[in-house]
N, C-alpha and C positions, 0 to 999 in steps of 0.2 A: 348274643347281645345281652347286656345286663338288663334285668327288668326295670331298674331305675331309669336307664337311658330310654327304654321303650316308653315308660310312663311319661318322662319329660317330653319326648317327641310327640306323644299323643296330646299332651296338654298344649304344646305349642301349635300343633295342627288344629286343635279345637279353637284356640284364640284366633287363628287365621280364618277359620270358617265363620266364627262369630262376626268378625270384622267384615268379611265379604258379604255375609247375609245382611248386616245392618246397612251397608252401603247399597246393596242391590234393591232394597225396598224403599230407598229414599224418595221423597217427593215433596212438593211445596206444603209448608205448614203455615197456617194463618198466624200472623204476628200481631194482630190487632182485633178489636171487637167490631163486628159487622152487623148492620141492620139493613135489610132490604130484600129484594127478590132473590130467591134461591131456586135454581132449576137443576134437574138431574134425572138419571135413569135409576129406577128402583132395582137394587141388587141384594137387599136384605130387609127382612121384616121380623121384628121381635118386640119385646116389652122391656121398659126400663125398670129400675129398682122402685120407682114411684108408681108402678103399675100403669104407666102411659104407653100407648102404642108408639113404636119407634121404627123409622125407616133409614136405611143406608143408601146413599145415592152416589153413583159415579157419573162420568161425563158431565161434571158440574160446570155450570155457567153462573157467574155472579156479575151482573151488569156493573160496569165501572171498574172492574178489577181485571188486570191483564191476565191472559191465559197462563203465562209463565208463573204467576203468583197465585193462581187459583188452585185450591187443594184438589187432589185426584179423587178423594172421597170425603163426604161429610155425612154426619149422622144427626137426624132431627127427631126430637121427641114431639109427639103431636098432642097439644094441650087444648085443642079447640073443642068446644061443646057443640058445635054446629056440624051437620053432616056435610061431607065433601066427597071427592073422588076416593074410591077404595084403592089402596095401594095394591098393585099386582106386579109380578115379576116382569121386568123389562119395560114397564110403563114409564113414559117420561112425564114427570110431574113438577109442579112449581108451587111455591108459597112465599109469603113474606115472613122471614125468619130472623132470629137472633143467632149469630155464630160467634164463637170465640175459640182461641187455641186450646188444645187439650191441656188440662191442668197438671201440675207436678204433684209430688207426694204431699199428702195432707199433713204430714209431719216428717221431720228428717229421718231417713232410713225406712220410711213406710212404703206402701204399695205405690209404684210409680206409674200413674195412668199415661203420662207422656210416653214412656217406653212402650207400654202396651199398645197405645194408639199408633205409634210409629210402625210397629210390625204388623198392625192391622191395616196400614195404609190410610188411616184417618188423619186428615189435615185440619179438621175443624169439627166441633160438636156444638149442638145448640138445640133450639126449640122453636116452635111456631104456635101461635094462638089463633090462627085463621085456618079454615079448611084447605086441604090440598086441592089443587086443580090439575086435571089431566091435560097435558099439552100435546101428546102424541101417542099413538097406539103402540103396544109392545112391539119391539123390533125383531122378534123371533129368536133372539139369543137367550142365554141363561137356561139351557134345556133342562138340566137337572134341578135347578131352582124352580122352574115351572112345574116339573113333575112332582117335586116335593110338596109345593103348595097346593097343587090340584089334589093330590092324594090326601093331604091334611084336611082339605075342605070336605072331601067325600067322607072321611072318617068322622069328622065333627058333625056332619049332617046326619049320619046314621046314629051317632052316640052324642047327643047334645050335653052341654054342661061341662063340668070339670072332668068327667069320665072320658068324654070324647077328646078333650084337650090333652089329657094324660096319654090316651091311646095314640094320638097324632104325634106327641113328643117321642114316644117309644118307637113308632114305626118310621118317622120321617126326620126326627130331630127338630121339628118346628114347635117351639114353646110359646109362640105368640098368644095362644089362647089360654095359657095357664095364669090363674089369678095369684096374687101375692099371698093370700091366706093359705091356699093349698101348698104353695112353694115353701112357706114358713113351716107348715105342719110336717112336710116331708123332710125338711132340714132338721127340725127338732127331734123327730123320731128316727133320724139316721137312715131314711129311705130315699134321700135325694139322689143317691147313686143310681136308682132305678130310672131316673129321667135321662141320665147321660148314656148315650149309646156307646157302651164300653165293652169290656171283656165278657160280662155276663150276657148281654144281648147278642153280641156277635157269636159267642160260643154256643148259646142256646139255638140261635137261628141256624148256624151251619151244622150243628149236631143233629137238629131235626131234619134238615134237608139231606144230610149224609145218611142218616139212619133210614129215612123214608125211601131214598133211592136204592140203598144197599139191600134192604129187605124186600123192597118191591121187585128189584131185578132178580133176587134169589128165588122169588116165587115163580119165575119163568124158567123151567128146566133147560131149555135150549140155550138161553143166555147164561144161566148159572154154571153150566158145564163147560162152556167154551170161552167165557170172557172173565177177566179179573174184576169181579163185581166190586170189590172193596176199592180198588184203584179208580175204577170208573166213577163211583159215587163221590170219591174225594175230588176228582177232576171236575165234576159237575158242580160240586158245592163251592169251589173256589170262585167262579164268576158271580155266583149269588152273593158271596161275601163282598166282592169288589163292588157290586151294584149297591149294596147296603151302605158301604163306605161313601160312595159318591152321593147317594141319596141323602145321607145324614148331614152333609156339609163338611165332613172330614175334620172333626176336632182332634186334639192330641190323644185323648183316650180312645177314640174310634180308630185312629191311625195305628196306635199301639196294638189294639185288639185285632185289627185286620192283619197286621204283620205277623202277630203270633199265630193267628188262625192259618194264614197262608203258609207259614213255616211248618205247622203241624200237618196240613193237608199234603204239602209236597213230601214231607217225611213219610206219610202213609203211602203215597204213590211210589216212593222209593223203598218201601219196607224198612224204614228207619224209625228210631225212637222219636215219638212226636213231641212229648213234653220234656223240656230240660231247661236248666238255667242258661245254657248257651243260646237257646231260642229267645229268652228274655233279653240277654245281652245284645243279640243281633237286632232285635226290635228297637231297643234303646239307641243303639248306634245309628240305625237308619233314621229314626225320628230326629236325633240331634244333628245329624248331617244335613237333613232337610230344613230343620227349624231349630237352631241352637238356642233360641230364646225360650223354648219350651221348658228348659231345665229349671227356670225360675218360677214356673207356674204350679199351682196346686194340682192341676189335672195330671201332669207328668209325674209329679212326686207321689201322689196317692195311687195312681194307676200302677206304676211300676213297683211300689212298695208292697201293695197287696198281691200282685202276681208273683213277685219274687218269694214272698213269705209263704204263699200257698204251695208253690212248687217245692220249696225246700222242706216244709213241714211234712207234706204228703210223701215226699221222697224218703225222708227219714223213717216215717212210719212203715212204708213199704219194705225198706231194706232191713229194718230191725224186726220185722215180722211180729209186730205187737198184736195181741189178741184183738180181734175185730168184732166179737160178739156174734149173736145169731144172724143168719143171712138176711132175715126180714128187717133186722134193726140197722143194718149197715148203711142204707141210704139216709136214714134219720141221723145217724152219727156223722156221716159225711157232710150233711147240711149244717149241723151244729158246729162241727169243726171248721168248716169253711167260713161261716159267719164270724166265729170267734177269732180265727186267725186273721182274716181280712180286716175285721174291726180293730184289733190290736195293732196291726201293721200301719193302718192309715190314721189311727187316733192322734198321734203326735203332730202329723202334718195338717190334719183337719183343725186341731186345736190352735196351731200356730197361725194358720191362714184365716180361720173363721171365728176364732176365739170362743168356741163353744164345744161342750162335750155332751153327747146324747147318752144320758144315763140308762135309758131303757132301749137303746138301739139294738141290742142282741135279741130282745123279745120281739121287737118290731120286725127284724129281719127273719127270724125263725117263723114268724106268722105270715110272711109275705113272699120271701124269695122262692120257696118251693112252687108257689102258684105261677111264677114267671116261667119256670121250665115246663110245668105240667099243662098249663092252660094258655097263658098270655101269648108266648112266642109261637107255639103251634097254631093257635087261632089266628095270629097275625099272618102267618104264611098261608093258611087256608083262605083267609079273606082276600089276600092279594091275588091268589090263583083264581078265585071266583070273581074278581073285580071285572074282567072283560065281559062277563055274562050278566053283570048287574046283580049278582047273588052274594056280594060281600057281606051283607047284613047277617048272614048265618054265622060266619066266623067272628064278626065284630060283636054279635050278641053274647057269645061265649066269652070273648075277651072283656067285654064290659062288665060281666058278672065278677070276674076275677079282679078287675081294676077297682070296682066298687068296694070290694072287700079290702084291698090294699089302702085305698083312700080312707076307709073307715078306721082301719088300724092306725094310720098316720094321725088322723085327727084325735082319736081316742088317746093315743100315747102322748101327743103334744099337749092335751088338756090336763094331764096328770101333774100334780105338784112335784116339783123337782125334776121334771123331764129334761130340762136343759140346764147345764152348769156353765157359767161364764168363767173364762180364764184369761189372764193378761198375756199380751204378746211376749214372746221370748226375745232374748238378744240375738244378734246376727250369727253367733257361733253355735247356737243350740241345735238347729236342724242339721248342719253339716256334721256335727259330732254324733248325732243320732244315726245318720246315714252310715258314717264310717264304722261305728260300733256294730250296727246291725249287719252290714255287709261282711265284717270280719267274722262274726259268729256264723254266718251262712256259708261263706266261701272258703274260709281257712280250713285246713285239714288238721286233725289230731287235737290233742288236749290244749295246745297253745291257742286255739280259737277262743278260749275263755278270756283272753286279753281284751276281746271286744266289749266286755262288760265295763271296762274302765271308761271309755268315751261316753257310754250311756249314763254311767253314774255322774260323770262330770257335767253332761248336758242337763241332767235333772237338777244338779246343784245350781248351775247357772240360771236355769229357768226359775227355780224357786226363789232365787235371790234377785231376780230382775226388778229394777226400779224404774218406774215411769217418770217422765219429765214433770217438774213442778208446774211449768207454764208452757202452754202451746199457743202459737199464733198462726192463723191460717194465712195462706199466700195472698189472699185478697185484703187482709187487714180487717175484715168485717167480723171476725170471731176470735175471742180469746178464751182459753180454758185454763183454770187454776185448780190444782189439786188441793182438796180440803179433806178433813177427816171423814166427811160424809160421801166423798167421791168428787169427781171433777165438776167444778162450777163453770157454767158457760155464760158468756156475756150477753147472749141474745137467745130468745126462744125460737127465733125463725131466721132463715138465711144461712148460707153455707152449710146446708143440711148434710151434704156428703162428708164434709170434714167433721162435723159434729158427730155423726153416726160412727165414723171410723175411730175417732178419738175415744168415744165411750166403749166401743167394742174392744179396742186395743187395751183399754184399762181393765177389761173384764167386768164392765159395769152395765147392767141391764136397763138402766134408766133411759128415758127418751130425752130428746133435746129440751122439751118444755120442762120436764122434771129437773134436768141438770141446770137449766137457767134459773129455776126457783132457788137454787143454792147460792146464787150470786149475791153476796152480802151488800156490795156497794160498787161504785164505778172505779174504785181503786183498791188494790190489794198489794201487799208488800212481800218481797223476797229478799230478806236481808236489807241492804241499803237501796234496793230497787223498788220503786212503787209503780205498778202497772195501772194506767188509766186508759180505758177503752171508750172510743167514740165511734159510733156507727152512723153514717149518713151526713149529708151536708149541713143539716140544721143543727145537729149536735156539735159538729166541728165549729160552726159559726159562733156558737156561744163560748168557745174556748178563747180566752184572751191572754192568759199567762200560764206559766208552768214553772215548777221549781227544779233545781239542779238534779235532784234524785228521781225525777219523774221520767217514766217511759210512756210516751203517748203513742197508742196504737189506734190507727184509724184506716178506713177504706176510702177516705175522701182527702182531697188536697187541703192542707192547713192554711189559715190566713197568713198573708205576707208578714204581718207584724211578729210572727213566731219564727221567722227565718233565722234570727240571731239569738233565739232563746237558748238557755243553757241546758234544757232538758233534751233527752234523746227521743227523736221522732222516728217511728216505724210506720211508714205510710206506703201508698202504692208505688212510689218511685223506688224506695228502698227494697220493698218486697219483690219487685221485678228482678232485682239483682240476686237476691238471696233465696227466694222461694219461702216456704213455710219455715217457722223458727221454733226452737225448743230451748227453754231455760231450765237448768237444774241447779239446785242448791249444792254448793261445794264449800269446803273449809276456807279456801282462798277467795271466795266470792262466787257469783253465779257463772256457771258454764253455759256458753251459748253455742248451739249447734244450728246449722242451716241445711235445708234440703239440698241446695246447690253445692255446699261444701262437702257433704257426704257423698252425693252422687257423682260429683266431678263434672267436667265438661264432656258432654256426650252429643252425638248427632241429634238426638231428639230434644235436648234442652238448650240448644244454642239460642242465644238471644237474637231475635230477628227484628228487622226494621219495622217500626210501628207505623200505623196509618190511621188517620182520623176515621171515625165511624161514618159509614156511607148511608145517606138517607135517600130513599127512592123519591124521584120527582113526581 
């Protein structure tokens, strides 16, 4: 069969799988703003970008809302300063909260939180300013979640502060104890990947267990002479890796790592080659069959780009029999080469998704990654083994010393001038071109593989020439951003913080919302024949009595009735419900208008739903 026919068939099958997956996770999505009692069972505990504790609830009950219209899951940020019931796995809790539908892209073509929430099963998100109240004891379900949080609590009790929170994140995947300052330092120093339970952690864990069992059994002559020790060690390491996957919560990176490790261990048991690009392809295929939406996320892209590049580069070095230097120097060279290759492979995807480049990331990784293999992961395994005897502190003490060093490196690197470089978001074709070019160089055989350089050059050209929209309007109408020579000027120093932060990051602008708002010269700015006038809140809108034909009035409140017949263009809540966020760009023939809904199209997750008046508890 022709390779083109096979490729076309696989693409068609992928589209069918994606459609089936999107429909299989469908559930009620709130189509209105809600205020009132919120009850549910705790199935997730983490922290928001604003450093607030956050809980995810299922078995949701909203008084006054029919069960068929009640979301299956909601997520609440906890902004109360008062002590309340402590969230625990399976605990049924309640609070008076504000809920709203998941918001769409903050700008046309940007990250679509509605799509993300759809596949997470979230039908509403919001916050509460009152303490949580325990309504019923844990129901005994959520076994792995309970184990994860119990182990996290034990770890953080033995290692207080950020060190314990870091250790808990590595061992259990629970990041709820991590502060934003530490997370920022890890991102700026390019050490944030140490938090994600990915190939590094899974590989180090299984390698330590495999090596300990293999050499331990080899020390017993009776067993070593009669049993296939290598295969037995691989068979025993596999369920350990599976338990680690279940304990961590099963992110995309962890699933990929487990599949890779499982393939390797099975290959060892069958006396086959363990590391190969076929194993990477198999892992990618399994992940995409189970969760096709993962393809669009940074976790999938960065994880598989790093793994593919590492296997390809080390395979070339091994086959070409390049000089490896003195025996004692080889581990050092391997670490340097691994950090360099992984950093280069993931850099374009990290820059595209997070709009930053860690200039000193190689130094930070060379100073920290070796400790993960030598001390952190072995100490974690030892501490878990000693946990039933109450002696886990021995392993955690050693682990804490290494993590203190890593956190120190992260904060020191992040404090250096020029540690972080900001970069504007690329156009939609840049990352696909980079992927095609890199895969051509890796997978193609012979000299013709050099053709893969062409897509890479084209991607670089398109990225360098990317132009950001002149005007951005949030989907609430409460924030307008105008591009000026000093950077984007924002119409308000507060409110719509998520949109403001993302706009500035996508511009490659390190300014805060308050700094960007200081650039706002007046309440009106022009783009050719268009004059943008921004009004936030009912009081500001009430003072508006007239507008000119060339005015575009942007507001998050309903306008007075006397403006219904005005000649100006009004962009308010009613209009933005239909279009989502908007972008205006200067063109020769006049401003080009793009909308989030126009670019995304009609999808299951952004279908307009029946609105309902806000519910007030009696």
